[in-house]
N, C-alpha and C positions, 0 to 999 in steps of 0.2 A: 426314376433316372431315364433319361433319354437313351434311347437304343440305336444302334448302327447295325442293322441286319439283327442277328441274334447276340450281338456283343455291345456292351454298354459303351457309351463314348468315353468314360473314364478309362476302361479296358483298352480301347483303340489308342489312348495317349501314352500307354505305358509300354516300354521298350526293354529289352535284355541289354546288359553292358556291353555285350559282343556285337549290338546291332550296328548296321551300316549308316552312313550319313543319308543314304537315300530313304532308308526306313524310318530315319528320324524326322526328315521333310514329310514324308507321307503321314506320319503320327500327328505331327503339328497341323497338317492340312485337315486331318479327320476331325481333330478336336476343335478346330476354328477358334482357337484361343491363344494362338502365338506361342504355345509352350507344349512341352511333351516331359514324361518322367521315365527315368532309368531306374528300373528294379532289379533286385535280386531275385533268384529262382523262387523264393517263398512269396514274392510280392511285395516286399519291403522297399519303399522308396530310398535310392541311393543319392539321387540328385535330380535336378531339373535341366532341361535344355531348351533354349529358344530359338527362333528363326535366326536371330542375330548370332548366336554362338556357332550356329552351322554354317552361316555365311563367312564368319571369321575363319573357321577351320578349312573351308574351301578355298578362301584366299590365301591361307597358309600352306596350301599344297596338297590337301587330303582330297582323295577321289571319292566320288559318289558312293562308290560300292566298298569304301574301306571301312573297317571295323573299328572306328575311331570315336565312338559316342562317349565311352568312358573318359577319355582325355578332353573331349569338348564340353562336357555338362559341368554344371556348377554343384558343387557338394555342399556349399555354404548357401542355404536359400531360406527365405522366410516362410513359415508354415504355422497354422493355427490347429487347435484340437476341435472336435466337433461341437464343444460347448461354447465356442467364441461367438460372441454377439455382433450385430452389424457395425456397431459404432467403433467397437475394438478393432475390426478388420479394416474399416475406413481409416482409422488413425495410422495403422501400421502401413497401409498403402501410401498414405501421404507422407509419412515419415520417412520411408524407404524409397519413395518414388517408383513403386511398381504398380502394374495393373493386374496382376493375377497373384493370389495366395492359395496355395493348396490346403486342403483339410486332411491331415494325418491322424489316423486312429491310434489307439494305444499300441496296437500291433505293428505300427510302422507303415500300414498299408494306405493308399490313397482313398479317401472317403468321399471327396467333394473337391470343389475348386471354386473359389470366390472371384468374381470378375468385377472389375471397378465399373464398367458400363453398366453392369446389372444392379449393382449397389446404389449407385447414384442416379440410375435411370429410372427410378421409381416414378409412377404416375404422380406428375406434378400436382400438388394440391393447392388450392386457392387461398387456404387459410394462412394467416399471418401468425407470427409468435411474439411474445415479448419475454425477455429473460431478465429476471430481476437481480441486478449486480451492484446496487447502491450502498448497501449496508457496510457497517464498520467493522464488524467481524470481531467484536470486542472479546468474545470468549476465546479466540485464538491468537490474541496477542501473546508475544511480540511479534509472531509471524506477520500479522496484518497491520503492522505499523507502516510497512513499505510497500506490502503487496495486497491488493485487495483480495478478500477471502475467494472470491470465485477464480482468481488466477494463481491460486496455489497448485501446485503440480501434483497430478497423480499419474503414476506410470509413465512419467516423462513428459506429460501434457498438462496444461491448465485445464482445471475442471471445466471452465466456459467454454473453452475450445472444444472438448469432448461433447459439450451439449450442441454447439453449433453444428458439429459434423453429423451428430445423431439426428438432428433435425433436417438437414440437407439430404441424409440418407433416406428419410422417410417423404421427400418430396416437398419439404417446405423450404422456399428460397427467398422469403421476405421477412427478415427478423429485426425486432427492435430490441435494443439493450438499455434498460434503466441504469443510469450511472449517477454516482454522486462522490463517494470516498475514493480518493486516488483515481478518478475517471480517466486521467490521461494514460495510465498504465493499460487500461482496457482498449482505449480508443487506438492508441499507437499500435498495439498488437493486432488488432482486427482491421483497422482501417474501414474501407467501404464493403468488406467482405467478399470482393472479388477473388481473393487468394483462397477463400475458403468454400467457394462454389455457390455464393448466395449474395443478396444485397442486405447490408446492415445499416441501419439508421440509430441514432441515439436519442434517449430521452433523458434529458440532463436536468436533475433535480437540484435546485438552489439550496433545498434544504430537504431531509428525508420525508418522503411522502407515503411510504408503505406500499405494500403489494397491490393495493387498489387505487390509491391516489395517483401514483405514477402513470396509470393507464389514462388519466385525463390529460396527460401530454401528448398523446397519439395525434399527429397531425390531421387525422380524419377518421371518422367512424368507419370501423371495417364493415364489409358486405357478407362476410362469413364469420362463423364462430371463431372466436380468438383463443389461442393456445396461450397459457401464461404459466411459466415456470420459475421456481426459484434458481438463482444461478449458482448455487453451490451443492447441486445434486450430482452424484455419480449414479446413473440409472440407464438402464436398457428399456425402459416402458415403450411398449409399442404404440407409438404416437398415431398411426393409423387406425389402430383398434379402438384407441380412446376417442378419437374425433367421429369414428362411425357410431360408437356407443352414445355419444352426446346427440348426434343427429337423429338415429334411429329411435331414440327414446323421446325425441321432442322436448328436451329439458332446456329449461332457461340458462341453467349453470350446471356444470358438473365438477365435482371434487375428486382428484385421484386419492385413493384410500391406501393404506399399508397395513397388513396385519402385524399387531405388536404383542408380544407375549411378556407379562410381567409375572416374575416368580417372587413369591414372598419367602424369604430365607428362614422363616420359623414356622412351628406348627400353630395354625390357626384355631382358636377355641370359640365355640359358639356357646353363649351363656344366657340364661334366662331366669331372672329371680334367684340369683346366686347357684343356680343348678347348672352343671356342665350338660349341654345337649349333644355335643359332638367336637370330635377333634380331627382336624385335616391337616396332615403334615406336608409343609412346604407347597401348598396350592399354587397352580399356575392359572393366571387370568389372561384370556386372550380377547384383545380389543382391535378396533379398527381406528387408525389415526390419520390425521391430515398429513399427506405426502408432498405437499407444496406443488402440486401439478393441477391446473384448472382449465376448464374451458368455459367461456361465457358467450352468451349470445349477444350480437350487437346491438339489440334494442335496449338491454338493461345497462348498458355502459353510461348512459346519460344520467342515471341515478347516483353516480359517484361524485361527490363534492369536489370542487376544485380548490387547489391551494392549501390543503390540509393533509395530515396524516391520516390515512383511511386503510385500515386492513381489508383485504379482499373478502375475508370471512364475514365482514359486516354485510357485504353485498349478498352473501348466500343466506344470512340470517333475515335480510329484508325479503328475499325471495320467498322463504319459508314462512315469514309472517304475511305474506300476501297470498298464501296458498298455492304458489306457482311450484311447477314440478322441478326437483332438483336431483340430479343422479349422483351416485356414488360408484365409482369405477375402481375395483380392487386391482392395484398393481402386483403382478405376480413375478415379474422380472426383477434383476438386480436393482437394488435401491439403497444408497446410503446418504444420509443427510449429514454433510460434513459441517457440523456447527461447533463442535468442540475438538478437543485435541484426541480424545479416543476414537472419535469417528473418523478423523483424518489419518490416523494410524491404521485403523481398519480398511479404509478405502486403499490405502497404499499397501496393504498386504502385511503390515508390520505386527498385526495381532490377528 
């Protein structure tokens, strides 16, 4: 944590409710974030105060040395817990049109401060991303009869919008969206991407081409490794670490993996020649599954056949057949594949 003398910046931004307008201005200046926080004697945050709040108080007749912070502050403010991810914070900022969101611990004390310019000011990456959003979402009917699966809302935001914001937060600002089923819903929502901090173009499929076949529609071969993601994922995967993993390993292709545990609800019996050798009660089998997140090097994109349904996993199999290096990156962050009603309810927090 940054220090201001022997006091942390966060501490400099905290004031008592009986503090003066002058002290509020000094705290905002010390934090250089256009915000300060009013706390009780135990350090619990009661409210926040901005330079705009203080200007309005002064215009209403308050004196610089008057103890009116309590009346000038806002008690109704947006905050997140220390566990909140970058995409969630960006989503809240955009939805509420704020540039700062405090991090409040379970004890009510200020633990950190998210700033918009820091979240979206990540070093811009030259990589492009493709989001696959052309599927019919048959397993989620009737919801997907009128809404494309990636546009189903989770926590008040379409899944696809959460992904776009997540990518821009990691410095990726050129995104392609592969569309087919109800494509106009997606295109009308995102437009050219300027409202979401990025540039969005569309790979329009006349018929389903699969996760690999749609890449053949790219207007040009990228010069950097290409990030490909299913458009129905609710995830906080660290995109930067994934891309670095791919490049540092000199892989031709990298697949995002997720740990999946399968529990057998019965006692499993091992038998040989009619004799029981052992019994294991309700065993759990842990395995790694395809998480629908990929990075592919530009030079292998030419292997994708044009004009046909081609799963991207076929490209991975071909690399393995050629003896080429293929990476497996385990995603440890939040990840939900919204493919069925149960997963959608899980992503929405219903179960």
